[in-house]
VOVEX-354341 format. One record per residue: residue number from 1; x, y, z of N, C-alpha, C in turn. Coordinates in steps of 0.05 Angstrom, whole numbers, padded with zeros to 5 digits. Example, Ala and Ser with C-alpha at 12.3 -4.5 7.8 and 13.67 -1.06 7.14 Angstrom:
# VOVEX-354341
{1,{00264,-00114,00156},{00246,-00090,00156},{00264,-00066,00156}}
{2,{00257,-00045,00142},{00273,-00021,00143},{00258,00001,00157}}
***
This chain:
# VOVEX-354341
{1,{-00308,00111,00362},{-00291,00117,00385},{-00265,00130,00376}}
{2,{-00258,00153,00386},{-00234,00167,00377},{-00209,00152,00387}}
{3,{-00190,00150,00369},{-00164,00137,00376},{-00141,00157,00374}}
{4,{-00147,00183,00376},{-00127,00203,00371},{-00104,00203,00390}}
{5,{-00108,00193,00415},{-00087,00194,00435},{-00075,00166,00439}}
{6,{-00079,00148,00421},{-00071,00120,00425},{-00043,00115,00413}}
{7,{-00033,00092,00420},{-00009,00081,00407},{-00018,00061,00386}}
{8,{-00007,00062,00362},{-00013,00042,00342},{00013,00030,00332}}
{9,{00010,00005,00324},{00032,-00010,00311},{00027,-00011,00281}}
{10,{00045,-00001,00265},{00043,-00002,00236},{00065,-00022,00227}}
{11,{00056,-00044,00214},{00076,-00062,00202},{00081,-00052,00173}}
{12,{00107,-00054,00165},{00114,-00044,00138},{00114,-00014,00136}}
{13,{00120,-00001,00158},{00119,00028,00159},{00142,00043,00146}}
{14,{00161,00028,00134},{00182,00041,00119},{00178,00038,00089}}
{15,{00156,00025,00081},{00150,00022,00053},{00136,00046,00042}}
{16,{00126,00044,00018},{00114,00067,00005},{00089,00077,00020}}
{17,{00068,00060,00022},{00044,00069,00036},{00050,00072,00066}}
{18,{00066,00054,00077},{00071,00054,00106},{00085,00080,00115}}
{19,{00106,00088,00100},{00120,00112,00108},{00103,00137,00105}}
{20,{00086,00137,00085},{00067,00160,00082},{00047,00160,00105}}
{21,{00038,00136,00114},{00020,00134,00136},{00033,00143,00162}}
{22,{00058,00136,00166},{00072,00145,00190},{00073,00175,00190}}
{23,{00080,00187,00168},{00081,00217,00167},{00054,00229,00172}}
{24,{00033,00217,00160},{00006,00227,00164},{-00002,00226,00194}}
{25,{00004,00204,00207},{-00002,00201,00236},{00012,00223,00252}}
{26,{00037,00227,00247},{00052,00246,00263},{00045,00275,00256}}
{27,{00037,00280,00231},{00030,00307,00223},{00001,00314,00230}}
{28,{-00017,00295,00227},{-00046,00302,00229},{-00060,00292,00253}}
{29,{-00047,00276,00270},{-00059,00265,00294},{-00040,00267,00317}}
{30,{-00049,00259,00341},{-00031,00257,00364},{-00023,00228,00370}}
{31,{-00027,00210,00351},{-00020,00182,00355},{00010,00179,00359}}
{32,{00016,00159,00376},{00044,00150,00378},{00046,00125,00360}}
{33,{00067,00124,00343},{00070,00104,00323},{00094,00086,00328}}
{34,{00088,00060,00330},{00109,00040,00331},{00110,00027,00303}}
{35,{00134,00028,00291},{00137,00021,00263},{00155,-00004,00261}}
{36,{00143,-00027,00254},{00157,-00052,00251},{00162,-00057,00221}}
{37,{00187,-00057,00213},{00193,-00061,00184},{00219,-00077,00182}}
{38,{00219,-00095,00163},{00243,-00112,00158},{00264,-00097,00143}}
{39,{00257,-00075,00131},{00276,-00059,00114},{00287,-00077,00091}}
{40,{00269,-00089,00076},{00276,-00103,00052},{00283,-00082,00030}}
{41,{00285,-00092,00005},{00291,-00073,-00017},{00270,-00052,-00019}}
{42,{00245,-00057,-00010},{00223,-00038,-00014},{00218,-00021,00011}}
{43,{00233,-00025,00032},{00230,-00009,00056},{00256,00006,00062}}
{44,{00254,00032,00067},{00278,00049,00068},{00277,00069,00091}}
{45,{00299,00071,00105},{00302,00093,00125},{00299,00120,00111}}
{46,{00309,00121,00086},{00308,00147,00071},{00279,00157,00069}}
{47,{00260,00139,00068},{00232,00148,00066},{00221,00158,00092}}
{48,{00236,00154,00114},{00228,00162,00141},{00246,00184,00151}}
{49,{00262,00196,00134},{00283,00215,00143},{00271,00238,00160}}
{50,{00246,00247,00153},{00234,00269,00166},{00224,00262,00194}}
{51,{00221,00237,00200},{00208,00229,00225},{00225,00210,00243}}
{52,{00249,00203,00234},{00265,00184,00249},{00271,00194,00277}}
{53,{00273,00220,00281},{00279,00231,00307},{00254,00241,00322}}
{54,{00231,00237,00311},{00206,00246,00324},{00202,00229,00349}}
{55,{00197,00241,00372},{00193,00225,00397},{00168,00208,00397}}
{56,{00150,00213,00379},{00125,00197,00377},{00128,00174,00357}}
{57,{00152,00170,00346},{00156,00149,00327},{00179,00131,00335}}
{58,{00175,00105,00336},{00196,00086,00342},{00198,00066,00319}}
{59,{00221,00064,00307},{00226,00044,00285},{00239,00020,00297}}
{60,{00226,-00003,00293},{00237,-00029,00302},{00243,-00045,00276}}
{61,{00268,-00052,00272},{00275,-00067,00248},{00272,-00097,00254}}
{62,{00253,-00109,00240},{00248,-00137,00245},{00226,-00148,00226}}
{63,{00222,-00174,00228},{00205,-00189,00210},{00179,-00196,00224}}
{64,{00156,-00193,00211},{00131,-00201,00223},{00129,-00231,00227}}
{65,{00147,-00246,00214},{00148,-00275,00217},{00163,-00283,00243}}
{66,{00175,-00264,00256},{00189,-00269,00281},{00170,-00266,00304}}
{67,{00158,-00288,00313},{00136,-00286,00332},{00145,-00274,00359}}
{68,{00169,-00281,00368},{00178,-00270,00394},{00183,-00240,00392}}
{69,{00194,-00231,00369},{00198,-00202,00366},{00171,-00188,00366}}
{70,{00152,-00198,00351},{00125,-00186,00350},{00113,-00185,00378}}
{71,{00115,-00208,00393},{00103,-00209,00420},{00117,-00190,00438}}
{72,{00144,-00188,00436},{00158,-00169,00454},{00151,-00140,00447}}
{73,{00148,-00134,00421},{00140,-00107,00413},{00113,-00100,00425}}
{74,{00094,-00119,00424},{00068,-00114,00435},{00069,-00110,00465}}
{75,{00084,-00126,00479},{00087,-00124,00508},{00099,-00097,00516}}
{76,{00120,-00089,00501},{00135,-00065,00508},{00119,-00039,00502}}
{77,{00103,-00039,00481},{00091,-00014,00472},{00061,-00012,00475}}
{78,{00048,-00035,00480},{00019,-00035,00487},{00002,-00020,00467}}
{79,{00003,-00026,00442},{-00014,-00012,00423},{-00044,-00018,00426}}
{80,{-00060,00001,00419},{-00089,-00002,00419},{-00100,-00010,00391}}
{81,{-00082,-00010,00371},{-00091,-00018,00344},{-00067,-00026,00328}}
{82,{-00072,-00042,00308},{-00051,-00051,00289},{-00061,-00043,00261}}
{83,{-00043,-00031,00245},{-00048,-00028,00216},{-00027,-00045,00202}}
{84,{-00036,-00066,00189},{-00018,-00086,00177},{-00014,-00080,00148}}
{85,{00009,-00069,00142},{00017,-00062,00114},{00040,-00079,00104}}
{86,{00055,-00092,00121},{00079,-00107,00113},{00071,-00128,00092}}
{87,{00085,-00127,00069},{00078,-00146,00048},{00098,-00144,00026}}
{88,{00101,-00166,00011},{00113,-00166,-00015},{00091,-00158,-00034}}
{89,{00096,-00139,-00052},{00073,-00127,-00066},{00076,-00124,-00097}}
{90,{00099,-00132,-00108},{00102,-00127,-00137},{00094,-00152,-00153}}
{91,{00074,-00149,-00171},{00063,-00172,-00185},{00085,-00187,-00201}}
{92,{00102,-00172,-00215},{00122,-00185,-00232},{00141,-00202,-00215}}
{93,{00148,-00193,-00191},{00165,-00209,-00173},{00150,-00234,-00164}}
{94,{00124,-00231,-00160},{00108,-00255,-00151},{00107,-00276,-00172}}
{95,{00107,-00268,-00197},{00107,-00287,-00219},{00133,-00302,-00220}}
{96,{00155,-00288,-00215},{00182,-00300,-00215},{00188,-00317,-00190}}
{97,{00176,-00309,-00168},{00183,-00322,-00142},{00159,-00324,-00124}}
{98,{00139,-00341,-00131},{00115,-00343,-00114},{00120,-00350,-00085}}
{99,{00139,-00368,-00078},{00143,-00376,-00050},{00149,-00353,-00032}}
{100,{00165,-00333,-00041},{00172,-00311,-00024},{00147,-00294,-00016}}
{101,{00128,-00293,-00035},{00103,-00279,-00029},{00086,-00294,-00009}}
{102,{00085,-00321,-00012},{00070,-00337,00007},{00083,-00335,00035}}
{103,{00110,-00334,00036},{00124,-00333,00062},{00116,-00308,00077}}
{104,{00117,-00285,00064},{00112,-00260,00077},{00082,-00255,00080}}
{105,{00067,-00257,00058},{00039,-00248,00058},{00020,-00267,00071}}
{106,{00028,-00293,00072},{00010,-00313,00084},{00022,-00322,00111}}
{107,{00045,-00334,00110},{00057,-00344,00136},{00063,-00320,00155}}
{108,{00075,-00299,00144},{00080,-00276,00161},{00055,-00264,00173}}
{109,{00034,-00262,00157},{00009,-00251,00168},{-00003,-00270,00189}}
{110,{00000,-00296,00185},{-00010,-00315,00205},{00005,-00313,00231}}
{111,{00031,-00311,00230},{00047,-00308,00254},{00040,-00282,00269}}
{112,{00037,-00260,00254},{00029,-00235,00265},{00001,-00237,00279}}
{113,{-00018,-00249,00265},{-00045,-00252,00276},{-00044,-00268,00302}}
{114,{-00028,-00289,00302},{-00027,-00306,00326},{-00016,-00290,00350}}
{115,{00006,-00275,00345},{00018,-00259,00367},{-00001,-00237,00376}}
{116,{-00014,-00224,00357},{-00033,-00202,00364},{-00057,-00214,00380}}
{117,{-00067,-00236,00371},{-00090,-00248,00385},{-00083,-00255,00414}}
{118,{-00059,-00267,00418},{-00051,-00273,00445},{-00049,-00248,00462}}
{119,{-00038,-00227,00451},{-00036,-00201,00465},{-00064,-00190,00471}}
{120,{-00081,-00190,00451},{-00108,-00178,00453},{-00125,-00193,00474}}
{121,{-00122,-00219,00475},{-00138,-00235,00494},{-00132,-00228,00523}}
{122,{-00109,-00217,00528},{-00101,-00211,00556},{-00107,-00182,00564}}
{123,{-00118,-00166,00545},{-00125,-00139,00551},{-00150,-00137,00569}}
{124,{-00153,-00116,00584},{-00179,-00112,00598},{-00202,-00111,00579}}
{125,{-00226,-00117,00589},{-00250,-00119,00572},{-00254,-00095,00554}}
{126,{-00253,-00071,00566},{-00259,-00047,00550},{-00237,-00043,00528}}
{127,{-00212,-00050,00535},{-00191,-00047,00515},{-00194,-00067,00492}}
{128,{-00203,-00091,00499},{-00208,-00111,00478},{-00230,-00102,00459}}
{129,{-00251,-00089,00470},{-00273,-00080,00453},{-00264,-00057,00435}}
{130,{-00246,-00040,00444},{-00238,-00017,00428},{-00216,-00024,00408}}
{131,{-00202,-00047,00412},{-00180,-00054,00395},{-00188,-00059,00367}}
{132,{-00170,-00053,00348},{-00175,-00059,00320},{-00149,-00070,00307}}
{133,{-00153,-00090,00290},{-00132,-00100,00272},{-00141,-00094,00244}}
{134,{-00129,-00073,00232},{-00136,-00064,00205},{-00117,-00078,00185}}
{135,{-00127,-00096,00170},{-00112,-00111,00151},{-00115,-00097,00124}}
{136,{-00092,-00086,00114},{-00093,-00072,00089},{-00087,-00091,00066}}
{137,{-00106,-00096,00050},{-00104,-00115,00027},{-00102,-00099,00001}}
{138,{-00115,-00107,-00019},{-00113,-00095,-00046},{-00138,-00101,-00062}}
{139,{-00144,-00084,-00081},{-00167,-00090,-00099},{-00160,-00113,-00118}}
{140,{-00135,-00121,-00120},{-00127,-00142,-00138},{-00138,-00170,-00130}}
{141,{-00146,-00172,-00104},{-00157,-00198,-00095},{-00183,-00205,-00110}}
{142,{-00196,-00185,-00122},{-00222,-00190,-00135},{-00218,-00198,-00165}}
{143,{-00194,-00199,-00174},{-00189,-00207,-00202},{-00194,-00184,-00221}}
{144,{-00205,-00190,-00245},{-00210,-00170,-00266},{-00239,-00160,-00265}}
{145,{-00242,-00134,-00264},{-00269,-00122,-00266},{-00278,-00121,-00296}}
{146,{-00303,-00126,-00300},{-00314,-00125,-00327},{-00318,-00096,-00336}}
{147,{-00320,-00090,-00362},{-00324,-00063,-00371},{-00348,-00050,-00357}}
{148,{-00345,-00027,-00345},{-00366,-00013,-00331},{-00371,-00023,-00303}}
{149,{-00358,-00045,-00294},{-00362,-00056,-00268},{-00342,-00043,-00248}}
{150,{-00352,-00039,-00223},{-00335,-00031,-00201},{-00336,-00052,-00179}}
{151,{-00313,-00058,-00167},{-00313,-00076,-00144},{-00328,-00063,-00121}}
{152,{-00342,-00079,-00105},{-00355,-00070,-00081},{-00347,-00088,-00058}}
{153,{-00357,-00081,-00034},{-00352,-00098,-00011},{-00363,-00126,-00014}}
{154,{-00382,-00130,-00032},{-00394,-00156,-00036},{-00380,-00173,-00058}}
{155,{-00360,-00161,-00071},{-00346,-00176,-00093},{-00332,-00200,-00082}}
{156,{-00331,-00221,-00098},{-00319,-00246,-00089},{-00289,-00245,-00094}}
{157,{-00274,-00259,-00077},{-00245,-00262,-00082},{-00240,-00279,-00106}}
{158,{-00225,-00269,-00125},{-00218,-00284,-00149},{-00191,-00276,-00159}}
{159,{-00170,-00280,-00143},{-00143,-00270,-00151},{-00131,-00285,-00175}}
{160,{-00116,-00270,-00191},{-00105,-00281,-00215},{-00075,-00282,-00216}}
{161,{-00061,-00269,-00197},{-00032,-00270,-00196},{-00024,-00282,-00169}}
{162,{00001,-00293,-00167},{00010,-00302,-00141},{00009,-00281,-00120}}
{163,{00016,-00256,-00127},{00014,-00234,-00107},{-00015,-00231,-00097}}
{164,{-00034,-00229,-00115},{-00062,-00225,-00107},{-00072,-00249,-00091}}
{165,{-00064,-00273,-00099},{-00072,-00297,-00084},{-00061,-00297,-00056}}
{166,{-00036,-00288,-00053},{-00024,-00287,-00026},{-00038,-00266,-00008}}
{167,{-00046,-00244,-00020},{-00061,-00224,-00005},{-00089,-00234,00002}}
{168,{-00102,-00248,-00016},{-00128,-00260,-00011},{-00126,-00280,00012}}
{169,{-00105,-00297,00011},{-00101,-00316,00033},{-00097,-00302,00060}}
{170,{-00082,-00280,00059},{-00079,-00264,00084},{-00105,-00253,00094}}
{171,{-00122,-00244,00076},{-00149,-00235,00083},{-00165,-00257,00097}}
{172,{-00164,-00281,00085},{-00179,-00303,00096},{-00169,-00312,00124}}
{173,{-00143,-00311,00127},{-00131,-00317,00153},{-00141,-00296,00174}}
{174,{-00140,-00270,00167},{-00149,-00250,00185},{-00178,-00254,00192}}
{175,{-00194,-00260,00172},{-00223,-00265,00177},{-00226,-00288,00196}}
{176,{-00210,-00309,00192},{-00213,-00333,00209},{-00206,-00327,00238}}
{177,{-00186,-00310,00242},{-00179,-00302,00270},{-00201,-00286,00282}}
{178,{-00216,-00270,00266},{-00239,-00256,00277},{-00261,-00275,00284}}
{179,{-00267,-00294,00267},{-00289,-00313,00272},{-00282,-00333,00294}}
{180,{-00257,-00343,00294},{-00250,-00364,00313},{-00243,-00353,00341}}
{181,{-00228,-00331,00342},{-00219,-00321,00368},{-00232,-00294,00376}}
{182,{-00247,-00282,00358},{-00260,-00257,00364},{-00243,-00232,00360}}
{183,{-00219,-00235,00348},{-00202,-00212,00343},{-00217,-00192,00326}}
{184,{-00217,-00166,00334},{-00233,-00146,00319},{-00218,-00138,00293}}
{185,{-00224,-00153,00272},{-00210,-00149,00246},{-00227,-00131,00228}}
{186,{-00214,-00113,00215},{-00226,-00096,00194},{-00208,-00098,00169}}
{187,{-00220,-00098,00146},{-00205,-00101,00121},{-00208,-00076,00103}}
{188,{-00186,-00067,00092},{-00186,-00046,00072},{-00174,-00056,00046}}
{189,{-00187,-00049,00024},{-00178,-00057,-00003},{-00174,-00032,-00020}}
{190,{-00150,-00020,-00018},{-00145,00004,-00035},{-00139,-00004,-00064}}
{191,{-00144,00016,-00081},{-00137,00012,-00109},{-00108,00020,-00113}}
{192,{-00099,00023,-00138},{-00071,00028,-00144},{-00062,00055,-00133}}
{193,{-00043,00054,-00115},{-00032,00078,-00103},{-00009,00089,-00121}}
{194,{-00005,00115,-00119},{00017,00128,-00132},{00025,00152,-00115}}
{195,{00048,00164,-00121},{00058,00187,-00107},{00087,00186,-00101}}
{196,{00099,00206,-00088},{00127,00206,-00081},{00135,00183,-00064}}
{197,{00160,00174,-00068},{00173,00153,-00052},{00164,00125,-00058}}
{198,{00150,00121,-00080},{00143,00094,-00089},{00168,00081,-00102}}
{199,{00172,00055,-00097},{00195,00042,-00107},{00196,00044,-00138}}
{200,{00220,00049,-00149},{00222,00052,-00178},{00214,00028,-00195}}
{201,{00208,00005,-00183},{00199,-00018,-00199},{00170,-00014,-00208}}
{202,{00155,00003,-00195},{00127,00007,-00201},{00123,00024,-00226}}
{203,{00099,00021,-00238},{00095,00033,-00265},{00102,00062,-00266}}
{204,{00089,00079,-00249},{00092,00108,-00252},{00121,00117,-00247}}
{205,{00134,00110,-00225},{00162,00119,-00222},{00180,00107,-00242}}
{206,{00175,00082,-00250},{00193,00070,-00270},{00192,00085,-00297}}
{207,{00168,00093,-00305},{00165,00108,-00330},{00177,00136,-00327}}
{208,{00173,00149,-00304},{00185,00176,-00300},{00215,00175,-00303}}
{209,{00228,00156,-00290},{00257,00155,-00290},{00268,00147,-00317}}
{210,{00255,00128,-00330},{00264,00119,-00356},{00260,00142,-00377}}
{211,{00238,00156,-00375},{00233,00178,-00394},{00254,00200,-00390}}
{212,{00261,00206,-00365},{00280,00226,-00360},{00308,00219,-00371}}
{213,{00314,00193,-00372},{00339,00184,-00383},{00338,00179,-00413}}
{214,{00315,00182,-00425},{00312,00177,-00453},{00312,00148,-00461}}
{215,{00305,00131,-00443},{00305,00102,-00447},{00278,00092,-00458}}
{216,{00277,00069,-00470},{00251,00058,-00479},{00231,00055,-00456}}
{217,{00206,00059,-00462},{00185,00057,-00442},{00167,00033,-00448}}
{218,{00174,00010,-00436},{00159,-00015,-00442},{00131,-00015,-00431}}
{219,{00112,-00020,-00448},{00083,-00021,-00439},{00073,-00049,-00447}}
{220,{00062,-00063,-00427},{00052,-00090,-00432},{00029,-00090,-00452}}
{221,{00031,-00109,-00471},{00009,-00114,-00489},{00000,-00089,-00504}}
{222,{-00026,-00086,-00506},{-00037,-00062,-00521},{-00037,-00037,-00504}}
{223,{-00031,-00040,-00478},{-00030,-00016,-00460},{-00058,-00006,-00452}}
{224,{-00079,-00021,-00458},{-00106,-00011,-00452},{-00116,-00022,-00426}}
{225,{-00099,-00032,-00409},{-00107,-00041,-00383},{-00114,-00017,-00365}}
{226,{-00136,-00020,-00350},{-00145,00003,-00334},{-00139,-00001,-00305}}
{227,{-00131,00021,-00292},{-00126,00021,-00263},{-00140,00045,-00251}}
{228,{-00149,00041,-00226},{-00163,00062,-00212},{-00142,00075,-00193}}
{229,{-00133,00099,-00201},{-00110,00111,-00187},{-00118,00127,-00163}}
{230,{-00103,00123,-00141},{-00108,00135,-00115},{-00082,00146,-00104}}
{231,{-00082,00172,-00099},{-00057,00184,-00087},{-00053,00173,-00059}}
{232,{-00027,00168,-00053},{-00021,00154,-00028},{-00030,00170,-00004}}
{233,{-00030,00197,-00006},{-00039,00213,00017},{-00069,00209,00021}}
{234,{-00085,00207,-00001},{-00113,00202,00002},{-00117,00174,00014}}
{235,{-00101,00155,00006},{-00103,00128,00017},{-00098,00128,00047}}
{236,{-00078,00143,00056},{-00072,00144,00084},{-00094,00157,00100}}
{237,{-00105,00178,00089},{-00128,00191,00103},{-00151,00171,00106}}
{238,{-00155,00155,00085},{-00176,00135,00086},{-00171,00114,00108}}
{239,{-00146,00105,00109},{-00139,00084,00129},{-00144,00095,00158}}
{240,{-00137,00120,00162},{-00141,00131,00189},{-00171,00135,00195}}
{241,{-00186,00142,00175},{-00215,00144,00179},{-00228,00117,00185}}
{242,{-00218,00096,00170},{-00228,00069,00175},{-00221,00060,00204}}
{243,{-00196,00065,00211},{-00187,00057,00238},{-00204,00070,00259}}
{244,{-00211,00095,00255},{-00226,00111,00275},{-00255,00102,00277}}
{245,{-00267,00093,00255},{-00296,00089,00255},{-00306,00061,00249}}
{246,{-00289,00044,00239},{-00299,00017,00230},{-00305,-00001,00253}}
{247,{-00324,-00019,00248},{-00332,-00040,00267},{-00319,-00066,00258}}
{248,{-00315,-00085,00277},{-00304,-00111,00270},{-00319,-00124,00247}}
{249,{-00305,-00138,00230},{-00314,-00153,00207},{-00322,-00136,00183}}
{250,{-00319,-00110,00185},{-00326,-00093,00162},{-00303,-00093,00142}}
{251,{-00311,-00089,00117},{-00292,-00086,00095},{-00298,-00059,00082}}
{252,{-00276,-00045,00074},{-00279,-00019,00061},{-00262,-00019,00036}}
{253,{-00274,-00012,00013},{-00258,-00008,-00011},{-00250,00021,-00013}}
{254,{-00226,00026,-00021},{-00215,00053,-00022},{-00206,00060,-00050}}
{255,{-00219,00079,-00062},{-00211,00087,-00089},{-00221,00115,-00095}}
{256,{-00210,00128,-00115},{-00217,00156,-00122},{-00233,00158,-00147}}
{257,{-00242,00135,-00158},{-00258,00136,-00183},{-00243,00150,-00205}}
{258,{-00217,00144,-00208},{-00200,00156,-00229},{-00188,00134,-00246}}
{259,{-00204,00121,-00262},{-00195,00098,-00278},{-00183,00108,-00304}}
{260,{-00159,00100,-00309},{-00145,00108,-00334},{-00130,00084,-00345}}
{261,{-00127,00084,-00371},{-00112,00063,-00385},{-00082,00068,-00381}}
{262,{-00067,00046,-00378},{-00038,00049,-00374},{-00024,00065,-00395}}
{263,{-00032,00061,-00420},{-00020,00075,-00442},{-00024,00106,-00440}}
{264,{-00048,00113,-00431},{-00054,00142,-00427},{-00037,00153,-00404}}
{265,{-00033,00138,-00383},{-00017,00147,-00361},{00012,00151,-00370}}
{266,{00023,00132,-00384},{00051,00134,-00393},{00054,00157,-00413}}
{267,{00035,00161,-00430},{00036,00184,-00449},{00036,00211,-00434}}
{268,{00020,00212,-00413},{00019,00237,-00397},{00045,00241,-00383}}
{269,{00057,00220,-00372},{00083,00222,-00360},{00104,00233,-00380}}
{270,{00103,00223,-00404},{00121,00233,-00425},{00118,00263,-00429}}
{271,{00094,00272,-00430},{00089,00301,-00435},{00099,00317,-00411}}
{272,{00094,00307,-00387},{00103,00322,-00363},{00134,00323,-00361}}
{273,{00147,00301,-00367},{00176,00301,-00366},{00187,00320,-00388}}
{274,{00175,00319,-00411},{00183,00338,-00432},{00181,00367,-00422}}
{275,{00158,00373,-00408},{00154,00400,-00398},{00174,00407,-00376}}
{276,{00178,00389,-00357},{00196,00395,-00335},{00225,00399,-00345}}
{277,{00234,00381,-00363},{00262,00382,-00372},{00266,00403,-00394}}
{278,{00245,00409,-00408},{00245,00430,-00429},{00269,00427,-00447}}
{279,{00272,00403,-00459},{00295,00397,-00476},{00287,00391,-00505}}
{280,{00263,00400,-00512},{00253,00397,-00539},{00250,00368,-00548}}
{281,{00248,00350,-00529},{00244,00322,-00535},{00214,00315,-00538}}
{282,{00209,00293,-00551},{00181,00282,-00552},{00183,00253,-00542}}
{283,{00180,00250,-00516},{00185,00224,-00504},{00163,00204,-00510}}
{284,{00141,00212,-00521},{00121,00192,-00529},{00132,00172,-00549}}
{285,{00153,00181,-00564},{00165,00164,-00584},{00181,00141,-00571}}
{286,{00185,00143,-00545},{00200,00122,-00530},{00182,00098,-00522}}
{287,{00155,00102,-00524},{00137,00081,-00516},{00140,00057,-00534}}
{288,{00144,00034,-00521},{00148,00009,-00536},{00130,-00013,-00525}}
{289,{00112,-00024,-00541},{00095,-00046,-00531},{00111,-00072,-00530}}
{290,{00108,-00086,-00508},{00124,-00111,-00503},{00104,-00133,-00497}}
{291,{00115,-00158,-00497},{00098,-00182,-00492},{00084,-00179,-00465}}
{292,{00059,-00186,-00465},{00043,-00182,-00441},{00052,-00199,-00417}}
{293,{00045,-00189,-00394},{00050,-00203,-00369},{00030,-00227,-00367}}
{294,{00039,-00250,-00357},{00020,-00273,-00354},{-00002,-00266,-00334}}
{295,{-00026,-00273,-00341},{-00049,-00269,-00322},{-00055,-00240,-00316}}
{296,{-00049,-00223,-00335},{-00052,-00194,-00331},{-00082,-00186,-00328}}
{297,{-00090,-00176,-00305},{-00117,-00167,-00302},{-00123,-00143,-00319}}
{298,{-00146,-00144,-00333},{-00152,-00123,-00353},{-00160,-00097,-00340}}
{299,{-00175,-00099,-00318},{-00186,-00074,-00307},{-00190,-00077,-00277}}
{300,{-00183,-00056,-00262},{-00190,-00053,-00234},{-00206,-00027,-00231}}
{301,{-00228,-00029,-00217},{-00244,-00005,-00211},{-00258,-00009,-00185}}
{302,{-00259,00012,-00168},{-00268,00009,-00141},{-00291,00028,-00135}}
{303,{-00312,00017,-00123},{-00334,00034,-00113},{-00329,00039,-00083}}
{304,{-00322,00064,-00077},{-00315,00071,-00049},{-00338,00085,-00035}}
{305,{-00363,00081,-00045},{-00386,00096,-00034},{-00391,00088,-00005}}
{306,{-00386,00063,00003},{-00391,00056,00031},{-00372,00071,00049}}
{307,{-00347,00073,00041},{-00328,00088,00057},{-00336,00117,00059}}
{308,{-00344,00129,00037},{-00352,00157,00037},{-00377,00162,00054}}
{309,{-00395,00143,00054},{-00420,00146,00068},{-00417,00142,00098}}
{310,{-00399,00124,00106},{-00396,00118,00135},{-00375,00134,00149}}
{311,{-00358,00148,00134},{-00337,00165,00146},{-00338,00193,00132}}
{312,{-00322,00211,00141},{-00320,00237,00129},{-00300,00238,00106}}
{313,{-00289,00215,00099},{-00268,00214,00079},{-00278,00220,00051}}
{314,{-00263,00236,00036},{-00266,00241,00008},{-00238,00243,-00005}}
{315,{-00234,00232,-00028},{-00208,00237,-00041},{-00204,00266,-00047}}
{316,{-00180,00276,-00042},{-00175,00305,-00045},{-00157,00311,-00070}}
{317,{-00142,00292,-00079},{-00122,00298,-00099},{-00130,00287,-00126}}
{318,{-00135,00304,-00145},{-00141,00296,-00172},{-00117,00284,-00186}}
{319,{-00121,00265,-00203},{-00099,00250,-00215},{-00080,00268,-00231}}
{320,{-00091,00287,-00246},{-00073,00304,-00262},{-00054,00320,-00245}}
{321,{-00064,00331,-00223},{-00047,00346,-00205},{-00028,00328,-00189}}
{322,{-00039,00305,-00180},{-00022,00287,-00165},{00001,00276,-00182}}
{323,{-00005,00270,-00208},{00016,00259,-00225},{00037,00281,-00231}}
{324,{00028,00305,-00235},{00047,00327,-00239},{00066,00330,-00215}}
{325,{00054,00330,-00191},{00070,00331,-00167},{00090,00308,-00165}}
{326,{00081,00284,-00172},{00097,00260,-00170},{00121,00261,-00190}}
{327,{00115,00269,-00214},{00137,00272,-00234},{00158,00292,-00224}}
{328,{00149,00314,-00215},{00167,00334,-00205},{00184,00324,-00181}}
{329,{00171,00308,-00164},{00185,00298,-00140},{00208,00280,-00149}}
{330,{00203,00261,-00167},{00224,00243,-00175},{00246,00257,-00190}}
{331,{00239,00276,-00206},{00260,00291,-00221},{00278,00307,-00202}}
{332,{00267,00314,-00179},{00282,00331,-00160},{00293,00316,-00136}}
{333,{00290,00290,-00136},{00300,00274,-00113},{00317,00251,-00123}}
{334,{00337,00257,-00139},{00355,00236,-00149},{00370,00222,-00127}}
{335,{00376,00236,-00105},{00390,00223,-00083},{00374,00201,-00071}}
{336,{00348,00205,-00068},{00331,00184,-00057},{00330,00160,-00076}}
{337,{00326,00166,-00102},{00325,00145,-00122},{00351,00129,-00122}}
{338,{00374,00143,-00121},{00400,00129,-00121},{00403,00112,-00097}}
{339,{00395,00122,-00074},{00398,00106,-00049},{00381,00081,-00050}}
{340,{00356,00083,-00060},{00338,00060,-00062},{00349,00040,-00082}}
{341,{00358,00049,-00105},{00368,00030,-00125},{00394,00017,-00117}}
{342,{00411,00032,-00103},{00437,00020,-00094},{00432,-00001,-00073}}
{343,{00411,00003,-00057},{00405,-00017,-00037},{00397,-00044,-00050}}
{344,{00382,-00042,-00071},{00374,-00067,-00085},{00398,-00080,-00099}}
{345,{00415,-00064,-00111},{00439,-00075,-00124},{00457,-00090,-00104}}
{346,{00458,-00080,-00079},{00476,-00092,-00059},{00464,-00117,-00046}}
{347,{00439,-00124,-00053},{00427,-00148,-00040},{00441,-00173,-00050}}
***
């Protein structure tokens, strides 16, 4: 069923994936977007600068844990679908402060589900049938993939970090609301996203910015950890395809089959920064192996064949081209970087 003329609520729509999804909706569809975001250190008006004045986009600053705010937002805007992206998402922060991840990713998700279910139950029959709650999780809920293994829709939840555990708990809550109350829940598990406007705490932007400044480039352990890299624009196209075609209780894994070791990614970033800045430096010499992260998953890899077979989605952006674009974006958008980092310092 086409949802091109509907109103959707995106939670976390000022974050990295969320802001890209908002732009995709406004650029590529006729959807009206209601954007609920708490504007924490990871959510920024600067990431929405192109769309803040768009008449099809409304930004509501608030917390998914505020049940009355969520309920009022639903009553006022009458969305036909929810894409739930609001989350604490950085593994290192979850190791240092697990309760904050449980508060947002578990309790916040539960409050959101309760408010959405109450709203959904009062819709007309046809609107209830067409409604979707798309819960955007992560491939990290499956733990570590073995050599040569790819996660599938049948993989068991086996999270190894507080972040992954909180997202797995959110998944189970969403599933329970589907089973108990009938809420039409769909789950998406994307692999590691990258691209412009990602917070500088994440691997790729952190390495780009440090390399540009000539600072050491810390790589955990031996650096041979593998990640399946997915450009954020490909991820957003996948989420919209899932929203348009998925049936309740379905799960879709989203990945581009581009598995690379962290050390290889960092080395390529060094070469690209050398090329862009053209200052006769060899930034690979800045790579420094550091003590490993606790519970570090060795490998993530995603089999997205179900998504490709059931929808028209295909990843469009090859990693080498996407990484080159991303490096160039960060080197040319120092104002955005400064605004984001100054926001965190002021917390």
